[in-house]
Every structure is written in C-alpha cells, then in structure tokens.
KEGUVO-869733 format. One record per residue (C-alpha): residue in one letter; x negated, y, z negated. Coordinates in pm, whole numbers, plus 50000, padded with zeros to 5 digits. Layout:
// KEGUVO-869733
AXYZ
...
//
This chain:
// KEGUVO-869733
X505564921648224
X503064894148341
X500474896148660
X498234870948782
X494764880448709
X492214864848920
X489604870748742
X491324843348526
X493034826548740
X496274833648487
X499544846348450
X498704870748179
X500964900748023
X500474930348095
X498994958947861
X497124991147917
X493414996447776
X494725034247694
X498065033147529
X500505042447774
X497905052448072
X497535023448356
X493845034148517
X494075015248827
X491555017649143
X492515002049512
X490134997249813
X491065020250070
X490035017150462
X486615015550610
X487605046550822
X485765035351196
X489055031351399
X492955029151302
X493975007150950
X495964975751133
X499184966350995
X497064938550784
X495214969950638
X499064985750539
X500304950150359
X497824956950092
X498524995150035
X502234991350042
X501774961149729
X499474982049591
X502215013049604
X504994989549481
X502834982049224
X502065022049131
X505795029449161
X506484999548928
X504085012548613
X505715045848637
X509475029048637
X508485011148314
X507535047848189
X504135041648249
X501225072848353
X499415061848635
X495865074848778
X494765057649116
X492065060749280
X491685049749644
X488465050449823
X487375063750145
X484115043850338
X482805072250564
X479375054850565
X478595014250619
X477674998850887
X480535001951084
X481405040251083
X477345043751126
X477595023351484
X481175038051583
X479435073151535
X476425069851693
X478435054652004
X480495083252059
X477545103551986
X479195130451761
X478235135951405
X479485108251094
X481545133950949
X483505141051275
X483655106451378
X485815096551021
X487565128550990
X490035112551322
X490815080551137
X491115095250756
X493945121550931
X495005095351097
X495515074950759
X497145095750529
X499745105650797
X500375064850836
X500825067250474
X503815090150491
X505135070650746
X505495043650510
X506245062850240
X503635057950006
X502735073349708
X499935097049672
X497225083849495
X495485112949212
X491985107049368
X490445099849703
X487345101849731
X484955096149985
X481355078849951
X479465106350150
X480675131349892
X479105105349605
X475635104049717
X474455116349428
X476875090949175
X475275067949336
X471825073249314
X472655077648961
X473895044448933
X471405019949112
X468615039848858
X470345026248571
X470124995048713
X466024996548785
X466035007848403
X467984973148323
X465654957048540
X468544941248801
X467274956949080
X463784961149313
X462284976249571
X461734957449892
X458954961250163
X460924983450407
X462025004950161
X465354991650058
X466894986649708
X468374951449616
X470244936649321
X469144907449225
X471894884349099
X469434857948937
X469004885348618
X472944888248612
X473724853548516
X477764861748502
X477594863948908
X480104844449042
X483184847948788
X485194864149018
X485044846449294
X484344816349117
X480984803049308
X479074778749229
X475394792049189
X473854752949154
X471864757949544
X471504794549520
X467754800749676
X466314824649467
X465004859949601
X467404855849959
X468784886350059
X471554903150249
X470744934450391
X474494940850577
X477114952450413
X479414925050481
X478444886950487
X480054853450382
X480714829950096
X478284809250185
X475284837450191
X475554847449822
X472374863349788
X470814897149640
X472974921549826
X471774955449910
X472264986949667
X470075017049919
X469195007550240
X466705021050442
X467055045950738
X465775027151027
X466365031451404
X470095020751428
X470965046951177
X470005076551393
X470085107151160
X472515097250910
X470735092150570
X469805110950270
X466315116450022
X466425092749729
X463935083749521
X463155054549749
X463055071250005
X465235084450284
X468385060950339
X472115055750230
X474145033049990
X475175002750032
X479074993450065
X479314976249740
X477895008149507
X479885030249633
X483325020649503
X481525011149132
X480115049749119
X483265063549261
X485875047049033
X483165046548767
X483185083548871
X487005090648786
X488865062548533
X485755054648303
X482975025248282
X486095005248201
X489605003648351
X492604983948352
X492814974248720
X491364970349049
X493214955649412
X492564949249724
X492924921349959
X492124883549922
X489084892150146
X487564912649917
X486844891349662
X484064880649772
X481154895649826
X482954930149767
X484434924549382
X482154904849275
X479404925349375
X481324957849229
X480814933748916
X477904922248927
X475944960848934
X478824979448727
X478174953748431
X474894951448482
X474274988248423
X476574990848122
X476584968347967
X480344968047973
X482944950048045
X484204963948444
X487944961348487
X490244939948281
X492404928348521
X492064923448885
X495174913849139
X494674904749534
X497274908649786
X496934876850015
X496284879550440
X498874893550682
X499634869550989
X501174875951304
X503834853651418
X501664825351242
X498634832551344
X495074853951281
X495934885351380
X493184894951664
X492544917051952
X491474886052225
X495104869252091
X496774904352200
X498844904451831
X496264929351702
X498924953751555
X498264992151410
X501495010551315
X501425036751592
X501405005451854
X504534995251626
X505925027151635
X505385036051990
X507215002152039
X510835022351871
X510725005251500
X510405032051237
X508335034450914
X511035023950711
X511594990250898
X507584984550826
X507754993050496
X510934967950455
X508814935150628
X505344947650434
X506554942650069
X509594912250141
X507114883450076
X505904876549733
X502194897849763
X500094866549662
X501464845949931
X500534849750336
X503164872550509
X504304862450831
X504514893851038
X506844893951318
X508964916051544
X511074892951482
X510994902051141
X511424939251213
X514404934451393
X515684918651098
X514564944050906
X516434970451049
X519844944050996
X519204947350659
X518194982250611
X521274986250862
X523704965450555
X522484984750321
X522915020050433
X527235006150524
X527114999850140
X525485033550005
X527785047250258
X530985033450116
X529885039849787
X529485077549850
X533025076950005
X534195059249750
X532805078449443
X533675115049628
X537215104249664
X537215116049287
X539575107748984
X537185085548831
X536265090148439
X534685051448421
X530705053148253
X529765020948260
X528345001748559
X530624971648673
X529504936948537
X527624924748864
X525814952148899
X524674959748598
X524004918248608
X521924929248958
X520134954448745
X518654929248517
X517854908848748
X515584932548956
X514324946648637
X513204904148586
X511674898248893
X509384930048902
X508284914848545
X507674885048701
X504484892548858
X505974918349088
X508434889249266
X509384912349523
X511704882049714
X513524876049378
X513994916949353
X515364916949724
X517464892849655
X519244907549334
X519654941749553
X521664918749848
X523344899949547
X524714934949460
X525574947249842
X528364913349838
X529254919049517
X529654955449559
X531554953649923
X534004927649788
X534764949849531
X535924974449768
X537804959250000
X539884943649695
X540474980849537
X538134966949215
X535934992449185
X536585028749039
X535495064649213
X533525066148918
X532235030648873
X530875034649315
X528915065749151
X527055049148897
X525925020149113
X524995049749393
X522635056449086
X521185023749041
X520465023149414
X518415052949350
X516535037949038
X515655004049285
X514565030449550
X512245045249250
X510435010849298
X511575001549700
X510755030749889
X512885023950162
X516605021650040
X517225060550079
X517525069850466
X514975093250637
X516335124950850
X519745117750713
X520205155850684
X522685171450893
X522365202251093
X523755230251215
X523765224351591
X525025182051418
X527725199451234
X528895220751527
X529605196751768
X531955175551485
X533555208551457
X534405209951830
X535065172951908
X537685176451615
X539065211651755
X539045188052126
X540525160751983
X543675177451831
X543985194852141
X544035158152325
X541335167152541
X539885133352575
X537415138352785
X535635165852623
X535765147052288
X533795116052471
X531765144652605
X530685156052258
X530665118652091
X528185110252368
X525985138952287
X525905136151985
X524835098852013
X521925114552219
X520495133051898
X520675106051729
X524105105151536
X527315085451558
X530495099751466
X533345076651318
X536915088151293
X538535077350979
X541625083150732
X539505106350571
X538665128550893
X535415121851072
X532455109950925
X529265117851051
X526355086551084
X522305084751184
X522015058451411
//
C-alpha cells in the first residue's frame, strides 16, 4: 500500500512501526457547535482509511480527540451562561449521533481535553526541562520555536524572515504569524472561572498541547499515522511536532495524511453565502446519511470536493442502481441449483481493480469505477442468463467484502417488519380474490410505510423505498 506523506511530500510504502499494528491519531471536533459537512469530509475519509487497514488484515488502534476547552468553547459557554461541561456535552452527543448516521466506525479512544489536564502540565514541564518553554510576563507559557531548528518541516515554512521572540496567544492563527505559541494560557477575564491550577499559576492549556499529550498517552511517543484536514497542517500539526519532538527527542509521527477542503457549489462554505450546512440541515431536506457518505467518499481525499444537492441526487440514483443489482443477485442466488465455486471473470477482475485502487493512496474514484464496471457486467450476465445461482451468491459475498471498506453498500432499514409482511399477505389474498380496489389500497398503505411491492413470476417482492 502506498500513501502520500505530507511530511516528505512523496508517495511512500506504508509499513507500520510495530508489526501488524497500525496506531493512528485523528484530529476530532472542537465541540463549540454542530460539526459541518466539511468536518465530516475528513472524518469519513479517516473512516475509509481505518476500514482499509482492517481490510488488509492490520490491527488498528485509533484515537480521536474532542477539544472541549479552547477560545471558542470558553466563549460559547460564557455567552450561554452555563458550565463548560454542560455547553460542550450537547455538541459531543450530536457528534457521536452524526457519526452513527454516517456509518463511521467508532475509534478505540475519544479522549477529551478537560480530562487530560495533568498530562498536558507534565508535558509542558518536560519542555521547560529541555529549555524550549518559557514563562511570559503575564504568566502564560510559550514554546520557543527558535530553540527547535526543525520547526516548519511539515508545512515547509521559510523561516529566514522570522522575527525572534514574536508571540501568538490565540489558539488559531495564520501562516504569516509563525511565532512562539502558547502552551499554557494564564487565566484572564475572558476565561471567567474556567481554569486549572498549574506550577505557573491558574490558567488552561493551549490548543496544540492537547493533541500531543493525548496522542502520546494512548499511542506512545512515536506512532504510525496522524490525519486531519489540510487546514490543520499549520499551525496545529506543525506545533504538535515541535512540542512533541522537543519533549521526547524522538520522531513524533511516521506518516501524515491530510484531507483537502470541501466547497459547496464551487464556493467556500460560509454562513454569509447561505451555503453552510450541518448534517442535520441536510437530513432535514430528506436526504440520508448513506447518501451523504457516498458523496463524501466519491472524490480523491487529496482533491477538493465540490458538495452540492445535485451531487446528493446523483448519489441517490447511484445507490438505487447498486441496490437494484444486489436485489437481482440475491433473487438469482436464492433460486438455488448452483454449484459454482469460482467468481465470474468479470467479478474477479473488478475485485482486483478495487484492491489495486485502494493500494494506490486510497484512490476512491478508481475503486468506485471498479464497482460500477462490475455492476454493468453483472447486469448484462443476468440479462443474458450468463450467471448461475452459485456465481450470483459469490458476487453477493464480493460486494459485502467491498462494503467492509465503503460502508454504504448495505441498505439501512431494509428489514421487513411483521406489519409490512402482514400487509403484503393481505394484498396477495386480495389479488387472488380479484379485489383490485383493496389490492391498490394496501399497495398505497405500504408505500406510505416506505415500501414498494412488485409482482414478479416468483411472487410479490418487497423493496424499501
């Protein structure tokens, strides 16, 4: 498997540090509001990556942080006049609900920043011991980037024009502001009562130190893979590298992978433009998490993704085509009489192309092309009688294997409940009695419950709308 490493700016062979064990850290949400669809582009990419590692037989330990103390969360809690914990809990709960809707597999650990303050204080103390941290006049603690010569290696910054001693107090800042960054921020009137005791006085951690402390606690001082959006490269990930490697004297992360931006209808997402969407906004328009997931994985992760409602409509049509093919395969396989133990050549070829695409820096457009080539060839084989029941069963299993990575092929909510089955039986009885009005009434009732009933030579078939 080859992946593009942001650190080297090259395509590299992926090889875990520790045998068959992949240790990966993913930058999670800052829980000051509902996550937007651009955030979920990164989280779904990271889920595809995690699933593919498992598909390849690796054991995965994934850690995703929850930033529940920073400039934004403190400001939100104070404006709402509630505790920081009460304020952020709403958005933590919403985040986990959204992940479930998008069929994102749970990480092994979801550490919250507020639960790891002692680890952050201990890490800052190490930086004092190494001579790269210093206390400012106001009681805050800063990291001296001049004392870490490798600073800028991830973002490939030109440090020649750096003004020594310049400091940036806020958690997020622009590339042009490369400067000493806050490790510990002294309590002030903007923080209210949100502060912790430390050797340097009351205050709270800077944003960057949170991820270093939590990732190293759960994954070790050096681990395999760190992911996030490209907007995290600088300053966040650059600062993580500096403080982690300065503290331990060891490489922090072997591979870095970054997901490109999401735009909406070709424009940067912005509330002022009216194109800012949370997942719940999109679901309220009648779309499903499955359709959203399809759109989010359809482009190569390193390329900008253009999100639109036309794309969601296209995803709905594509998923309907996949569902129809799956239904045809299951119907054929259920007919029995097949003893084949080998995939049709066209299906085996699709499986090889699918795996090859993923091995090439998780190339999702090529992987999806392999899937739809298989659908085309499979439908043709079904139309011409060129597929046995046994072969159909094997193709069904191959699709399930693909879905171990894709996570959108299995239809959600497709189980037929007792009420729907009973209505189907009553409709069939009405048809036998030639009571067409009652048959049509029951058909409409089923449609209202979200089911389509089709009359086939093998009898009535129910299909989830």
